[in-house]
VEXNU-659311 format. One record per atom (N, C-alpha, C): x, y, z. Coordinates in steps of 0.2 Angstrom, whole numbers, padded with zeros to 4 digits, always signed. Atoms other than C-alpha are relative to their C-alpha. Layout:
<pts>
XYZ...
</pts>
This chain:
<pts>
+0000-0005-0001+0788-0521+0340+0008+0000+0006-0004+0004-0001+0807-0522+0348+0001+0001+0009+0001+0000-0005+0811-0521+0365+0005+0006+0004-0008-0005-0003+0824-0504+0376+0000-0001+0006-0004+0001-0008+0834-0504+0391+0000+0007+0002+0000-0007-0004+0830-0488+0401+0005+0001+0005-0005-0003-0005+0841-0478+0412+0002-0004+0006+0000+0003-0007+0838-0488+0426+0006-0007+0000-0003+0005+0004+0849-0503+0417+0010+0000+0004-0007+0000-0004+0865-0507+0431+0008-0004-0005-0007+0002+0003+0876-0513+0416+0003-0010+0003-0004+0004-0003+0877-0531+0425-0002-0005-0005+0001+0005+0009+0874-0540+0405-0004-0007+0003+0005+0005-0003+0860-0551+0412-0003-0002-0007+0001+0000+0006+0852-0545+0396+0002-0005-0006-0005+0002+0004+0866-0549+0386-0001-0009-0003+0001+0010-0001+0866-0568+0391-0006-0004-0002+0006+0006+0003+0850-0572+0388-0004+0002-0006+0003-0002+0007+0845-0564+0370+0003-0005-0004-0003+0004+0007+0846-0578+0355-0001+0005-0005-0001-0004+0008+0847-0566+0343+0008+0005-0001-0005-0004+0000+0864-0557+0349-0002+0006-0001+0001-0005+0003+0854-0542+0348+0004+0006+0006-0004-0003-0005+0862-0534+0365+0006+0002+0001-0006-0004-0002+0878-0522+0368+0001+0001+0004-0002-0004-0004+0887-0512+0379-0001+0007-0003-0002-0008+0001+0884-0494+0376+0003+0003+0004-0003-0004-0003+0886-0479+0384-0002-0001+0006+0002+0000-0009+0883-0481+0404-0007-0005-0002+0005+0006+0000+0869-0495+0399+0001-0003-0007+0000+0004+0007+0868-0509+0387-0008+0002-0005+0003+0000+0007+0858-0507+0370-0003-0004-0003-0001+0006-0001+0849-0517+0364-0003+0002-0009-0001-0003+0008+0847-0516+0340-0006-0002-0002+0005+0000+0001+0831-0515+0335-0003-0005-0005-0001+0006+0006+0834-0525+0319+0001-0006+0000-0001+0005+0001+0840-0540+0325-0004-0003+0008+0006+0003-0006+0827-0540+0341-0005-0005-0003+0005+0005+0001+0815-0555+0339-0006+0000+0004+0006-0001-0003+0804-0549+0351-0003-0007+0004+0002+0006-0008+0805-0565+0364-0001+0003+0007-0001-0001-0008+0806-0557+0381+0005-0002+0004-0004+0003-0005+0821-0566+0387+0003+0006+0004-0006-0003-0003+0832-0551+0391-0005+0005+0006+0002-0002-0006+0817-0543+0401-0003-0005+0006+0004+0005-0005+0812-0557+0410+0007-0002+0002-0007+0001-0002+0830-0560+0415+0004+0006+0002-0004-0007-0005+0834-0540+0420-0002+0000+0006+0002+0000-0007+0836-0540+0439-0002+0009+0001+0002-0006-0002+0834-0522+0438-0007+0005-0003+0005-0003+0003+0820-0520+0429-0001+0004-0004-0002-0007+0005+0825-0509+0416-0003-0001-0006+0000+0000+0009+0820-0516+0399-0009-0001-0001+0005+0001+0002+0804-0514+0392-0003+0000-0008+0002+0000+0007+0794-0515+0375+0002+0008+0000-0002-0007+0003+0798-0499+0364-0005+0000-0004
</pts>
């Protein structure tokens, strides 16, 4: 089950820096996670200061 970034995203980039699979990129107003690349490690959620990331 992949992770998803919610509307609380503040576009800080911390999640992208934590992603070993490079599955996170800038979207329109928030970062987005490519579910096909996501390896479900949870590093993005752990590193998100806005707590905007949860399992989809």
